[in-house]
One Martini backbone bead per residue (centre of mass of N, CA, C, O) as a GRO file, in nm:
protein
  317
    1UNK     BB    1  -6.377   3.266   3.608
    2UNK     BB    2  -6.276   3.597   3.507
    3UNK     BB    3  -5.948   3.713   3.524
    4UNK     BB    4  -5.876   4.059   3.479
    5UNK     BB    5  -5.674   4.302   3.289
    6UNK     BB    6  -5.565   4.647   3.243
    7UNK     BB    7  -5.437   4.879   3.000
    8UNK     BB    8  -5.408   5.247   2.988
    9UNK     BB    9  -5.498   5.567   2.833
   10UNK     BB   10  -5.612   5.884   2.943
   11UNK     BB   11  -5.570   6.142   2.769
   12UNK     BB   12  -5.459   6.441   2.875
   13UNK     BB   13  -5.429   6.597   2.573
   14UNK     BB   14  -5.732   6.540   2.515
   15UNK     BB   15  -6.077   6.602   2.473
   16UNK     BB   16  -6.110   6.302   2.492
   17UNK     BB   17  -6.284   6.108   2.737
   18UNK     BB   18  -6.059   5.834   2.746
   19UNK     BB   19  -5.972   5.505   2.850
   20UNK     BB   20  -5.751   5.364   2.655
   21UNK     BB   21  -5.704   5.051   2.557
   22UNK     BB   22  -5.393   4.840   2.535
   23UNK     BB   23  -5.469   4.586   2.733
   24UNK     BB   24  -5.560   4.232   2.756
   25UNK     BB   25  -5.583   4.027   3.051
   26UNK     BB   26  -5.635   3.664   3.120
   27UNK     BB   27  -5.800   3.419   3.336
   28UNK     BB   28  -5.906   3.089   3.437
   29UNK     BB   29  -6.161   2.990   3.682
   30UNK     BB   30  -6.366   2.741   3.793
   31UNK     BB   31  -6.260   2.715   4.097
   32UNK     BB   32  -6.193   2.755   4.405
   33UNK     BB   33  -5.858   2.635   4.413
   34UNK     BB   34  -5.815   2.605   4.133
   35UNK     BB   35  -5.681   2.604   3.841
   36UNK     BB   36  -5.535   2.743   3.574
   37UNK     BB   37  -5.689   2.700   3.236
   38UNK     BB   38  -5.619   2.989   3.108
   39UNK     BB   39  -5.529   3.240   2.853
   40UNK     BB   40  -5.521   3.603   2.778
   41UNK     BB   41  -5.386   3.817   2.502
   42UNK     BB   42  -5.392   4.181   2.415
   43UNK     BB   43  -5.266   4.406   2.189
   44UNK     BB   44  -5.338   4.762   2.147
   45UNK     BB   45  -5.383   5.001   1.931
   46UNK     BB   46  -5.370   5.335   1.924
   47UNK     BB   47  -5.649   5.552   1.798
   48UNK     BB   48  -5.712   5.814   1.976
   49UNK     BB   49  -5.442   5.847   2.131
   50UNK     BB   50  -5.119   5.986   2.042
   51UNK     BB   51  -5.065   6.040   2.344
   52UNK     BB   52  -4.896   5.985   2.643
   53UNK     BB   53  -4.911   5.947   2.948
   54UNK     BB   54  -4.697   5.915   3.201
   55UNK     BB   55  -4.807   5.636   3.288
   56UNK     BB   56  -4.812   5.503   3.002
   57UNK     BB   57  -4.508   5.564   2.925
   58UNK     BB   58  -4.409   5.357   3.170
   59UNK     BB   59  -4.475   5.116   3.026
   60UNK     BB   60  -4.311   4.821   2.919
   61UNK     BB   61  -4.518   4.774   2.638
   62UNK     BB   62  -4.526   5.013   2.429
   63UNK     BB   63  -4.426   4.883   2.157
   64UNK     BB   64  -4.661   4.672   2.138
   65UNK     BB   65  -4.889   4.869   2.096
   66UNK     BB   66  -4.772   5.023   1.844
   67UNK     BB   67  -4.729   4.738   1.673
   68UNK     BB   68  -5.016   4.686   1.661
   69UNK     BB   69  -5.324   4.587   1.460
   70UNK     BB   70  -5.519   4.599   1.696
   71UNK     BB   71  -5.833   4.669   1.785
   72UNK     BB   72  -6.082   4.689   2.010
   73UNK     BB   73  -6.316   4.533   1.874
   74UNK     BB   74  -6.140   4.279   1.812
   75UNK     BB   75  -6.044   4.226   2.104
   76UNK     BB   76  -6.324   4.188   2.232
   77UNK     BB   77  -6.415   3.953   2.055
   78UNK     BB   78  -6.187   3.761   2.139
   79UNK     BB   79  -6.237   3.766   2.443
   80UNK     BB   80  -6.535   3.659   2.443
   81UNK     BB   81  -6.470   3.397   2.295
   82UNK     BB   82  -6.283   3.292   2.522
   83UNK     BB   83  -6.498   3.301   2.755
   84UNK     BB   84  -6.772   3.235   2.656
   85UNK     BB   85  -7.016   3.168   2.907
   86UNK     BB   86  -6.840   3.331   3.091
   87UNK     BB   87  -6.966   3.615   3.320
   88UNK     BB   88  -6.751   3.606   3.556
   89UNK     BB   89  -6.596   3.876   3.685
   90UNK     BB   90  -6.249   3.967   3.774
   91UNK     BB   91  -6.057   4.199   3.987
   92UNK     BB   92  -5.824   4.452   4.077
   93UNK     BB   93  -6.045   4.638   4.179
   94UNK     BB   94  -6.277   4.903   4.035
   95UNK     BB   95  -6.190   4.983   3.716
   96UNK     BB   96  -6.193   4.777   3.471
   97UNK     BB   97  -6.494   4.742   3.395
   98UNK     BB   98  -6.553   5.041   3.352
   99UNK     BB   99  -6.350   5.073   3.115
  100UNK     BB  100  -6.470   4.859   2.931
  101UNK     BB  101  -6.751   5.000   2.905
  102UNK     BB  102  -6.645   5.267   2.795
  103UNK     BB  103  -6.527   5.149   2.529
  104UNK     BB  104  -6.784   5.021   2.425
  105UNK     BB  105  -6.944   5.288   2.404
  106UNK     BB  106  -6.758   5.443   2.212
  107UNK     BB  107  -6.775   5.202   1.981
  108UNK     BB  108  -7.065   5.085   1.969
  109UNK     BB  109  -7.104   4.811   2.120
  110UNK     BB  110  -7.301   4.483   2.164
  111UNK     BB  111  -7.176   4.351   2.387
  112UNK     BB  112  -7.185   4.114   2.654
  113UNK     BB  113  -7.169   4.264   2.969
  114UNK     BB  114  -7.117   4.293   3.281
  115UNK     BB  115  -7.220   4.489   3.582
  116UNK     BB  116  -7.046   4.293   3.753
  117UNK     BB  117  -6.793   4.212   4.009
  118UNK     BB  118  -6.498   4.078   4.147
  119UNK     BB  119  -6.319   4.199   4.426
  120UNK     BB  120  -6.014   4.088   4.519
  121UNK     BB  121  -5.908   4.312   4.697
  122UNK     BB  122  -6.146   4.317   4.894
  123UNK     BB  123  -6.146   4.015   4.975
  124UNK     BB  124  -5.854   4.001   5.085
  125UNK     BB  125  -5.868   4.225   5.297
  126UNK     BB  126  -6.089   4.084   5.465
  127UNK     BB  127  -5.948   3.807   5.515
  128UNK     BB  128  -5.681   3.958   5.665
  129UNK     BB  129  -5.759   4.234   5.808
  130UNK     BB  130  -5.721   4.473   5.602
  131UNK     BB  131  -5.687   4.671   5.371
  132UNK     BB  132  -5.864   4.755   5.060
  133UNK     BB  133  -5.570   4.896   4.926
  134UNK     BB  134  -5.387   4.681   4.819
  135UNK     BB  135  -5.114   4.575   4.669
  136UNK     BB  136  -5.048   4.332   4.448
  137UNK     BB  137  -4.746   4.276   4.497
  138UNK     BB  138  -4.768   4.238   4.805
  139UNK     BB  139  -4.977   4.004   4.807
  140UNK     BB  140  -4.815   3.804   4.641
  141UNK     BB  141  -4.580   3.789   4.843
  142UNK     BB  142  -4.752   3.702   5.090
  143UNK     BB  143  -4.854   3.429   4.925
  144UNK     BB  144  -4.595   3.312   4.758
  145UNK     BB  145  -4.565   3.428   4.482
  146UNK     BB  146  -4.376   3.422   4.225
  147UNK     BB  147  -4.124   3.649   4.098
  148UNK     BB  148  -4.160   3.642   3.730
  149UNK     BB  149  -4.304   3.917   3.674
  150UNK     BB  150  -4.386   4.206   3.539
  151UNK     BB  151  -4.527   4.479   3.608
  152UNK     BB  152  -4.776   4.628   3.417
  153UNK     BB  153  -4.906   4.363   3.304
  154UNK     BB  154  -5.200   4.228   3.233
  155UNK     BB  155  -5.134   3.925   3.248
  156UNK     BB  156  -4.961   3.923   3.502
  157UNK     BB  157  -5.182   4.048   3.689
  158UNK     BB  158  -5.388   3.823   3.638
  159UNK     BB  159  -5.220   3.595   3.756
  160UNK     BB  160  -5.188   3.710   4.040
  161UNK     BB  161  -5.490   3.737   4.097
  162UNK     BB  162  -5.557   3.434   4.054
  163UNK     BB  163  -5.374   3.324   4.282
  164UNK     BB  164  -5.527   3.473   4.508
  165UNK     BB  165  -5.818   3.364   4.446
  166UNK     BB  166  -5.752   3.059   4.517
  167UNK     BB  167  -5.740   3.133   4.845
  168UNK     BB  168  -6.041   3.181   4.834
  169UNK     BB  169  -6.355   3.174   4.927
  170UNK     BB  170  -6.670   3.178   4.807
  171UNK     BB  171  -6.790   3.374   5.025
  172UNK     BB  172  -6.573   3.596   4.979
  173UNK     BB  173  -6.644   3.649   4.683
  174UNK     BB  174  -6.952   3.709   4.713
  175UNK     BB  175  -6.893   3.966   4.911
  176UNK     BB  176  -6.726   4.117   4.645
  177UNK     BB  177  -6.962   4.221   4.485
  178UNK     BB  178  -6.972   4.473   4.223
  179UNK     BB  179  -7.034   4.747   4.070
  180UNK     BB  180  -6.877   4.908   3.811
  181UNK     BB  181  -6.954   5.229   3.909
  182UNK     BB  182  -6.843   5.211   4.185
  183UNK     BB  183  -6.695   5.360   4.423
  184UNK     BB  184  -6.488   5.358   4.654
  185UNK     BB  185  -6.476   5.311   4.970
  186UNK     BB  186  -6.464   5.635   5.105
  187UNK     BB  187  -6.487   5.759   4.813
  188UNK     BB  188  -6.441   5.978   4.541
  189UNK     BB  189  -6.466   6.100   4.249
  190UNK     BB  190  -6.238   6.222   4.043
  191UNK     BB  191  -6.143   6.481   3.878
  192UNK     BB  192  -6.053   6.616   3.609
  193UNK     BB  193  -5.815   6.764   3.449
  194UNK     BB  194  -5.802   7.101   3.350
  195UNK     BB  195  -5.503   7.044   3.258
  196UNK     BB  196  -5.235   6.982   3.105
  197UNK     BB  197  -4.940   6.864   3.079
  198UNK     BB  198  -4.613   6.968   3.169
  199UNK     BB  199  -4.348   6.942   2.928
  200UNK     BB  200  -4.048   6.847   2.969
  201UNK     BB  201  -3.812   6.791   3.244
  202UNK     BB  202  -3.494   6.743   3.368
  203UNK     BB  203  -3.576   6.875   3.651
  204UNK     BB  204  -3.709   6.998   3.944
  205UNK     BB  205  -3.603   7.287   3.935
  206UNK     BB  206  -3.723   7.364   3.655
  207UNK     BB  207  -4.014   7.304   3.726
  208UNK     BB  208  -4.056   7.500   3.977
  209UNK     BB  209  -3.953   7.761   3.785
  210UNK     BB  210  -4.173   7.754   3.597
  211UNK     BB  211  -4.409   7.964   3.475
  212UNK     BB  212  -4.641   7.761   3.421
  213UNK     BB  213  -4.635   7.619   3.706
  214UNK     BB  214  -4.672   7.909   3.865
  215UNK     BB  215  -4.948   7.943   3.745
  216UNK     BB  216  -5.244   8.114   3.876
  217UNK     BB  217  -5.596   8.079   3.840
  218UNK     BB  218  -5.882   8.232   3.894
  219UNK     BB  219  -6.203   8.081   3.910
  220UNK     BB  220  -6.374   8.354   3.925
  221UNK     BB  221  -6.209   8.594   3.729
  222UNK     BB  222  -5.916   8.500   3.576
  223UNK     BB  223  -5.691   8.582   3.724
  224UNK     BB  224  -5.328   8.610   3.760
  225UNK     BB  225  -5.052   8.435   3.924
  226UNK     BB  226  -4.718   8.398   4.053
  227UNK     BB  227  -4.556   8.200   4.233
  228UNK     BB  228  -4.260   8.198   4.476
  229UNK     BB  229  -4.339   7.921   4.631
  230UNK     BB  230  -4.274   7.598   4.789
  231UNK     BB  231  -4.430   7.300   4.938
  232UNK     BB  232  -4.347   6.994   5.061
  233UNK     BB  233  -4.531   6.704   5.081
  234UNK     BB  234  -4.584   6.384   5.201
  235UNK     BB  235  -4.775   6.321   4.933
  236UNK     BB  236  -4.580   6.468   4.688
  237UNK     BB  237  -4.672   6.747   4.680
  238UNK     BB  238  -4.701   7.088   4.576
  239UNK     BB  239  -4.740   7.396   4.760
  240UNK     BB  240  -4.948   7.704   4.727
  241UNK     BB  241  -5.033   8.036   4.830
  242UNK     BB  242  -5.294   8.270   4.713
  243UNK     BB  243  -5.392   8.592   4.595
  244UNK     BB  244  -5.608   8.760   4.424
  245UNK     BB  245  -5.549   9.066   4.256
  246UNK     BB  246  -5.867   9.133   4.211
  247UNK     BB  247  -6.063   8.977   4.445
  248UNK     BB  248  -5.887   8.844   4.705
  249UNK     BB  249  -5.887   8.552   4.696
  250UNK     BB  250  -5.812   8.241   4.844
  251UNK     BB  251  -5.566   7.997   4.734
  252UNK     BB  252  -5.460   7.673   4.604
  253UNK     BB  253  -5.158   7.536   4.474
  254UNK     BB  254  -5.121   7.226   4.301
  255UNK     BB  255  -4.838   7.007   4.240
  256UNK     BB  256  -4.784   6.758   4.001
  257UNK     BB  257  -4.547   6.485   3.978
  258UNK     BB  258  -4.407   6.312   3.687
  259UNK     BB  259  -4.273   6.016   3.532
  260UNK     BB  260  -4.141   5.873   3.267
  261UNK     BB  261  -3.969   5.630   3.089
  262UNK     BB  262  -3.724   5.865   3.058
  263UNK     BB  263  -3.719   6.042   3.332
  264UNK     BB  264  -3.913   6.260   3.284
  265UNK     BB  265  -4.072   6.558   3.375
  266UNK     BB  266  -4.404   6.631   3.497
  267UNK     BB  267  -4.682   6.874   3.513
  268UNK     BB  268  -4.970   6.950   3.740
  269UNK     BB  269  -5.202   7.209   3.786
  270UNK     BB  270  -5.412   7.310   4.073
  271UNK     BB  271  -5.703   7.479   4.189
  272UNK     BB  272  -5.804   7.563   4.528
  273UNK     BB  273  -5.968   7.600   4.793
  274UNK     BB  274  -5.920   7.740   5.128
  275UNK     BB  275  -6.029   7.438   5.228
  276UNK     BB  276  -6.021   7.177   5.411
  277UNK     BB  277  -5.810   6.942   5.287
  278UNK     BB  278  -5.634   7.151   5.137
  279UNK     BB  279  -5.560   7.322   5.379
  280UNK     BB  280  -5.435   7.094   5.545
  281UNK     BB  281  -5.217   7.021   5.338
  282UNK     BB  282  -5.078   7.294   5.336
  283UNK     BB  283  -5.011   7.316   5.642
  284UNK     BB  284  -4.829   7.070   5.638
  285UNK     BB  285  -4.631   7.175   5.419
  286UNK     BB  286  -4.556   7.454   5.571
  287UNK     BB  287  -4.354   7.305   5.781
  288UNK     BB  288  -4.168   7.327   5.555
  289UNK     BB  289  -3.932   7.440   5.377
  290UNK     BB  290  -3.904   7.657   5.135
  291UNK     BB  291  -3.917   7.693   4.776
  292UNK     BB  292  -3.760   7.921   4.595
  293UNK     BB  293  -3.809   8.105   4.324
  294UNK     BB  294  -3.632   8.154   3.993
  295UNK     BB  295  -3.720   8.389   3.812
  296UNK     BB  296  -3.717   8.498   3.492
  297UNK     BB  297  -3.615   8.774   3.329
  298UNK     BB  298  -3.705   8.986   3.102
  299UNK     BB  299  -3.595   9.164   2.858
  300UNK     BB  300  -3.515   9.489   2.808
  301UNK     BB  301  -3.627   9.779   2.630
  302UNK     BB  302  -3.487  10.049   2.423
  303UNK     BB  303  -3.472  10.362   2.290
  304UNK     BB  304  -3.326  10.545   2.073
  305UNK     BB  305  -3.220  10.829   1.982
  306UNK     BB  306  -3.291  11.053   1.763
  307UNK     BB  307  -3.115  11.078   1.443
  308UNK     BB  308  -2.893  11.101   1.221
  309UNK     BB  309  -2.892  10.775   1.099
  310UNK     BB  310  -3.100  10.668   1.314
  311UNK     BB  311  -3.263  10.419   1.460
  312UNK     BB  312  -3.588  10.327   1.627
  313UNK     BB  313  -3.515  10.059   1.703
  314UNK     BB  314  -3.497   9.830   1.925
  315UNK     BB  315  -3.259   9.757   2.186
  316UNK     BB  316  -3.071   9.568   2.361
  317UNK     BB  317  -2.913   9.563   2.685
   0.00000   0.00000   0.00000
């Protein structure tokens, strides 16, 4: 069994919708309970997206991706050569094989990849009678795996996943086989962000008061308004509710805040209908005191009276 993990860049700033792989890490397990018999690691230079999303920019090995001369086709060829005849893939969660197939399709490669994988996260959650969305770091600590690697490195995460997989029985692994493109149980596929991230900002106060972050566009008629206050929700988002000045419809503006590796803040705003879970999230957030925005006024200009020798050019007040 090949236990693998990936790191990738979602390319939030580019029109090309591709989760570009930056690193492939993997270990081999011959039998459940058996030792790890080998490892694979490849850092891949980004060729498609030239800018990193906030999540990718926070990865610890960013310089190794940028300094690598390996592209994805060569990395995939090396990876499959290392796998040999073993095509039983396993990973933590449901995303990695789908992203691997997505990159294979983008590069138009004809490598033979499996369509199913063993979800170790799902198998472990069922084995201990807990949630199926447990964090890898927490589970590794729970199982007594030594904390000797930094998280968010593909090889390190593959090692931790392999150590947890060794503790599971074969029937538990067999029951956790999933198709690559299946969404997580009880969840739906999330839509792509409609707008790029805005930033960077030095602090949260400047982010919340930024005119671009406060701008809300009506999805029905295209009119826009700038919200004047935010409510911080327990889920970490900032919410504001507004009425379209043209068609009168009510919407919710949700602001997502993320930090990059340099601890700079970035923002992404999305407009939702004032119904269902979004309305419930806003009402929960509205129970907290509002953060009032301090919008900057643009300087006004006035014309001087015309007269002999006087210019009619506008002068600032």
